[in-house]
C-alpha positions as CSV (number, residue, x, y, z in Angstrom):
1,X,57.7,-89.5,-76.3
2,X,55.4,-90.6,-73.5
3,X,52.6,-88.3,-72.1
4,X,55.1,-87.7,-68.9
5,X,57.2,-86.2,-71.1
6,X,54.9,-84.2,-73.1
7,X,53.5,-82.8,-69.8
8,X,56.7,-81.7,-68.5
9,X,57.6,-80.1,-71.9
10,X,54.5,-78.2,-71.8
11,X,55.7,-76.5,-68.4
12,X,58.9,-75.7,-69.8
13,X,57.2,-74.2,-72.3
14,X,54.9,-72.3,-69.9
15,X,57.8,-71.2,-67.7
16,X,60.0,-70.1,-70.6
17,X,57.0,-68.0,-72.0
18,X,56.1,-66.5,-68.4
19,X,60.1,-66.1,-67.6
20,X,60.1,-64.3,-71.6
21,X,57.2,-61.8,-70.3
22,X,58.5,-61.3,-67.2
23,X,62.3,-60.3,-68.9
24,X,60.5,-58.1,-71.0
25,X,58.5,-55.9,-68.8
26,X,61.4,-55.5,-66.8
27,X,63.6,-54.4,-69.6
28,X,60.9,-52.2,-70.8
29,X,60.6,-50.6,-67.0
30,X,64.3,-50.0,-67.1
31,X,64.5,-48.5,-70.7
32,X,61.9,-46.2,-69.5
33,X,63.3,-45.0,-66.3
34,X,66.7,-44.8,-68.6
35,X,64.9,-42.5,-71.2
36,X,63.2,-40.6,-68.3
37,X,66.4,-39.9,-66.5
38,X,68.0,-38.7,-69.9
39,X,65.1,-36.6,-70.6
40,X,64.7,-35.1,-67.0
41,X,66.2,-31.3,-67.1
42,X,69.4,-30.5,-65.8
43,X,68.5,-26.9,-65.7
44,X,65.6,-25.6,-63.4
45,X,64.3,-22.8,-64.9
46,X,62.6,-19.8,-62.8
47,X,61.9,-15.9,-62.7
48,X,63.3,-15.6,-58.8
49,X,63.8,-17.4,-55.8
50,X,63.2,-16.1,-52.1
51,X,64.8,-18.3,-49.4
52,X,63.1,-17.7,-45.9
53,X,64.6,-18.4,-42.6
54,X,62.5,-20.7,-39.7
55,X,60.6,-17.2,-38.7
56,X,59.5,-16.4,-42.0
57,X,61.7,-13.4,-42.7
58,X,62.8,-13.3,-46.4
59,X,66.8,-13.6,-46.2
60,X,67.8,-14.4,-49.7
61,X,66.9,-13.1,-53.3
62,X,67.7,-14.4,-56.1
63,X,66.7,-13.2,-60.1
64,X,67.1,-11.5,-63.1
65,X,66.3,-9.3,-61.7
66,X,65.7,-10.3,-57.9
67,X,62.3,-10.7,-56.8
68,X,60.7,-8.2,-54.5
69,X,60.7,-8.8,-50.8
70,X,57.9,-7.1,-48.2
71,X,60.3,-7.5,-45.7
72,X,63.3,-5.5,-47.7
73,X,64.0,-1.9,-46.0
74,X,65.4,-0.6,-49.7
75,X,62.0,-0.7,-51.5
76,X,59.8,0.1,-48.3
77,X,59.7,4.0,-48.5
78,X,58.0,4.2,-45.2
79,X,60.8,2.5,-43.6
80,X,63.4,4.4,-45.5
81,X,61.9,7.9,-44.3
82,X,62.0,6.2,-40.6
83,X,65.5,4.6,-40.7
84,X,67.5,6.8,-42.6
85,X,65.6,10.1,-43.5
86,X,66.4,11.6,-40.2
87,X,70.1,11.1,-40.7
88,X,70.1,12.9,-43.8
89,X,68.8,16.5,-45.4
90,X,65.0,16.8,-46.0
91,X,65.9,16.5,-50.1
92,X,67.2,13.0,-49.3
93,X,64.0,11.1,-50.4
94,X,63.7,13.0,-53.9
95,X,67.5,11.7,-54.9
96,X,66.6,8.5,-52.9
97,X,63.5,8.1,-56.0
98,X,66.1,7.7,-58.7
99,X,68.2,5.3,-56.7
100,X,68.5,1.6,-58.4
101,X,67.8,-1.0,-55.8
102,X,67.9,-4.0,-58.0
103,X,70.4,-6.6,-59.1
104,X,70.4,-9.3,-61.6
105,X,72.2,-12.1,-59.4
106,X,71.5,-12.3,-55.5
107,X,70.9,-10.6,-52.6
108,X,71.0,-11.3,-48.7
109,X,69.2,-9.2,-46.4
110,X,69.3,-9.9,-42.5
111,X,66.4,-10.6,-40.3
112,X,65.6,-6.9,-40.0
113,X,65.2,-6.5,-43.8
114,X,68.5,-4.6,-44.5
115,X,70.6,-5.8,-47.7
116,X,73.8,-7.2,-46.4
117,X,75.4,-8.7,-49.4
118,X,74.3,-8.2,-52.9
119,X,76.5,-10.3,-55.8
120,X,75.8,-10.0,-59.5
121,X,75.8,-7.7,-62.7
122,X,74.5,-4.2,-61.5
123,X,74.4,-3.9,-58.2
124,X,72.3,-1.7,-56.4
125,X,73.4,2.0,-55.8
126,X,74.3,2.9,-52.3
127,X,71.7,4.2,-49.7
128,X,73.7,7.6,-49.6
129,X,74.1,8.2,-53.4
130,X,74.1,6.8,-57.0
131,X,76.9,5.1,-58.6
132,X,78.9,6.9,-61.1
133,X,78.5,3.8,-63.7
134,X,76.8,0.6,-63.5
135,X,78.3,-2.1,-61.3
136,X,79.2,-5.9,-61.7
137,X,80.6,-7.6,-58.7
138,X,79.9,-7.9,-55.2
139,X,78.9,-5.3,-52.8
140,X,78.9,-5.9,-48.3
141,X,77.2,-3.7,-46.2
142,X,76.6,-3.0,-42.4
143,X,73.7,-3.9,-40.1
144,X,71.9,-0.7,-41.2
145,X,72.4,-1.4,-44.6
146,X,75.3,1.3,-45.2
147,X,78.1,-0.1,-48.1
148,X,81.4,-0.8,-46.1
149,X,83.3,-3.0,-49.0
150,X,82.7,-3.9,-52.1
151,X,84.6,-4.8,-55.5
152,X,83.4,-4.3,-58.9
153,X,83.9,-3.8,-62.4
154,X,82.4,-0.3,-63.3
155,X,81.3,0.0,-66.6
156,X,80.6,3.7,-68.2
157,X,78.5,5.2,-70.9
158,X,81.4,5.7,-73.4
159,X,82.8,2.3,-73.2
160,X,85.6,3.2,-70.2
161,X,85.9,0.9,-67.5
162,X,87.3,1.3,-63.8
163,X,88.1,-1.7,-61.5
164,X,87.5,-0.5,-58.1
165,X,88.2,-2.6,-54.7
166,X,86.6,-0.2,-52.0
167,X,86.7,-0.2,-47.7
168,X,84.7,2.3,-46.5
169,X,83.1,3.8,-43.2
170,X,81.5,7.4,-42.4
171,X,84.8,9.5,-43.3
172,X,87.9,7.2,-43.9
173,X,87.5,5.4,-47.5
174,X,90.6,2.9,-49.1
175,X,90.4,2.4,-52.6
176,X,92.4,-0.1,-54.9
177,X,92.0,1.4,-58.6
178,X,92.6,0.6,-62.5
179,X,90.7,3.0,-64.4
180,X,90.7,3.1,-68.2
181,X,89.3,6.7,-68.6
182,X,92.5,8.2,-66.9
183,X,95.0,5.6,-67.5
184,X,95.3,5.4,-63.9
185,X,96.5,2.7,-61.0
186,X,97.1,3.1,-57.6
187,X,95.7,3.3,-54.4
188,X,93.6,6.2,-53.1
189,X,93.4,7.1,-49.4
190,X,91.1,9.6,-47.4
191,X,89.7,10.2,-44.2
192,X,87.3,13.5,-45.0
193,X,90.0,16.1,-44.4
194,X,93.4,14.7,-46.2
195,X,93.7,12.2,-49.2
196,X,96.7,10.5,-50.4
197,X,97.2,8.5,-53.9
198,X,100.0,6.3,-54.1
199,X,100.2,4.9,-58.3
200,X,100.6,6.0,-61.7
201,X,98.6,8.8,-63.0
202,X,98.9,11.2,-65.8
203,X,99.0,14.8,-65.7
204,X,95.6,16.7,-64.8
205,X,94.4,13.6,-63.2
206,X,91.4,14.1,-60.8
207,X,93.4,11.5,-58.9
208,X,96.7,13.7,-58.4
209,X,95.3,17.4,-59.1
210,X,99.3,17.9,-60.7
211,X,100.0,19.6,-63.9
212,X,102.2,16.8,-64.8
213,X,102.1,13.0,-64.8
214,X,102.7,11.4,-61.2
215,X,105.1,7.8,-60.7
216,X,104.7,8.3,-56.7
217,X,102.4,9.8,-54.0
218,X,101.1,12.9,-53.6
219,X,99.1,14.5,-50.2
220,X,96.2,16.5,-50.8
221,X,94.0,18.5,-47.9
222,X,90.4,18.9,-48.1
223,X,90.4,21.9,-50.4
224,X,92.3,19.5,-52.9
225,X,95.3,21.7,-51.9
226,X,99.1,19.9,-52.9
227,X,100.9,19.6,-49.3
228,X,103.6,17.0,-50.4
229,X,104.7,15.0,-54.0
230,X,106.8,11.8,-53.6
231,X,108.5,10.5,-56.9
232,X,110.8,11.3,-60.0
233,X,110.9,14.8,-60.9
234,X,109.0,15.8,-63.6
235,X,110.5,16.1,-66.9
236,X,111.4,19.8,-68.1
């Protein structure tokens, strides 16, 4: 083997060494990147999240419970007193002090800070009174923060449940109800003066006010007096 061939072999060896080193470095980077990708968290953990609009207004609150927001009317007693106080009796603020405002889930505010949509577990109480039980579901309010519709599963302290889909305005209300406690299922409609229940309910139910079971329709006035009953006759 002459000198020229030896020099050529040396060049080839140096090239192979450089190639091996560079290949090893690239593989190391790729493996490290793959490892880091596998170790990257797929879950973001946080106590709360506040989304603001372009004007800096707090518009979406997410948390368990949701974080506090300075622009929210519900948790600002001065704004509550000014906006809702004049519409109710003087003792309204005394009652209001015991209302639930939190939710484990998501709350959407409008640009004025009124609650518009709440979704989650134990949704806030209406601003006109406490719920009869904790409710998991969804609530939609009008532009002044008054509840207009919602769907929820109410859980009572005694272990009973009630599923309720409601549509409300100032005096009128329509509810689709499935109630464990009274073993009743049906539609309840009220305009503040009269009420109608269409469905199935046992004797002495609060939905019907009847001493006998109902499978049909009952109409009552604001005093609770029965006006008409449509359905199979009660067994003798």
